[in-house]
Phi, psi and omega in degrees: 000342185283154172084012179270114179263307172075004183296335184262003181270129175235109183196175176238135179234159184234133176248124177254124186208176186263354188278072181295329181297329180279000183271353184248150181293338182275001178303125185294339175264203178277126184263176183300319181302318180291322178295315181297320179298318178295319179299320182288345172293329179264325182231075186294341184264000176254104179274138184238121174259131181245126176243131177244164186214128181287339178246046192300314187307317180270322181294327179296322177295322178293317183294331180298333182293335172265162184258002185244036180285351182131196183254333180223148171209161170281122190294122178280189186278075176263154174300139181301328180295343182264356182303316182291341178290326186252329192239154177277141177284139175273343181153179181285160177302318182297316182291314184290332179295343179267355184243323188228160172274160173058032180296336180291341185303320183236037180258140174203133179062029177085001179245144180254122188251001180213148177244113180303136180291329174186184181228167182219147161268170182239124177212217184225131175282135180209163178263111185297323180296316181294319178299320180294317180298330180277000177083018180269109188265344179217146180300135178298143184249353180225164177302318180298317179295325180291315178298322177297323178294319179297321178296320179296321179296318179295322183283327191250351181225175177259009183278147170289117186303308180226124180259121186282333187055039182303312191296331180292332179084291185299330179296332180290329180299343180302329183299330179299329185295344186266354187278353179270248183304315184301324184260351183235338186068020188235114181291342180271347191297307190299313187258354182235298189285321178305324184292348181236024184247126174274146178053050185290347182263359182289161183282117178281357176068019178227016177078014183241186175066179188304319182311314185278339174294303183291331180295329176302314181295313181299312182295321180298316180291313182300328182265012176070031183259015178238185180301159183294321184226101184298334184288345182254011178297153182221118185299310186299315182286339181295330180297319178289328183286329175283332174295318183278340182102003176292332174242139182264326191212140172219135180269100183211161176294167184295343177301335183282342185300310183296325180293319179291322176297322184277355188268007181193188185260015178232058183298330183290345179280343184273124179231179181222120182248157175297153178293138189281062170226135177239139180246107184060035178084358183246143177258145182228159168217145175283140173255111188227149177284144174283188175315138181257139174292131173234150182249132180298115182292344181269357174289156179284174188300315181299317179294320179294315180296317180296321179295319178301319179295316181295317181294319177298318179293319181297323184271340184247330190240335191283338185079014184303313182301312180297316182299326182265008179072025184258166175279132182298146179287323182295132176297328184289343179263104185263009181291149179240131181301153181299335183304335185262024181297337181264011182252021184298329180257013180258135180269125177271129178228140172269137174300129175286149182289164176299153177290158182303132181093350180240022183303327183251008181296321179299313179297322180295314179295323176298318181292313181298319184275342184062026178270333176050050180291124181061017176224066178063042177277040185300317186298322179297318180291323178299326180294333176299313180295317183299309184287326177294323181289318182277344183054038180255358177205130182287161177298318181295329176292322175298315180301318179299319178297313182296316178300317180300315180294320180293314180298322176297321179295320177301318179294316181303319184269359179064036183285138175286109181279121183252340185225157175234112180074301181225160177276128180239000000 
């Protein structure tokens, strides 16, 4: 990425991305039009067209099959072995590891094909005023403490304790992000150990791992601690409602904090707490890159060079990460967003990459099992809400189904099973 000047390039480039909220003039933060205008102050001859998509995760995969989707996109959930088919390399793993965080996210065969737009730790968005009114003086550290806090909110305030954001779909997939580092304290778990674990959804009996992550959602719904009708939830209005205190809690990445703060006139009431699981008395959070910028390898040289310049500017000069409440991509920028003020005693860990030869095993197991963990598994999380609300299927029955599908996938792929339920 280094050494791109671009002053002599005159061209137009196109960015395809998921940030539909930034496509409108009413976006409370800095929108795409403003970023492009600032970029053009430095590079007036590089015109940038931005296209957004509300169904980006799936539509981006479809668009990849054609070669004229544009010059840049936020890389969707493609097999790592296919990265070189679609995208230009930014440099070697060795070189990029000295410049950016989360370089492993889009690395394959020693080449890095994506630059994360920013990064996030994972916790819970909440209204500090409502928690105080409910008598909650410290963030809950375990699932039991969290459910107790939601009960106190229901009893002592008029706020919805936990808002599921069921109807949006994609918001539900956020729950998958917590089953790795946050629930295990283990940087190897998500991409290495889980792939060799039988019955990974079973109860480890210590308040940790995937079982207890998803059980929080099931219990909250089953005990009436969420909205009255999950089918009518609305993502856009929920941001203003947590700002005002009509909603007390939402389980989302830190990227949502700035949006919730900007959605009303009480930004100081919006806070971010660690996810309520402790491992041996210690809390952890994964430090992960958000969607990564990728460059179309089929674009011509001027378009590729101009795209490289724009991405370098977005990650180094634009202030995008700070504006969105994210962790900067650049290694040289050690600043931490204000959103993480309550994470002083929480250990941040990056997921270690899959071992060589197993880079795509996770995607394969997800496909075989149809569980889609961390790859748009929104429908599976929605079923938790549905069954908990209707009380027609117990949580342990859901767990049994998931384990069966996962175990069948392990057999189908001939995976060497090293662990049962948890890593010991």
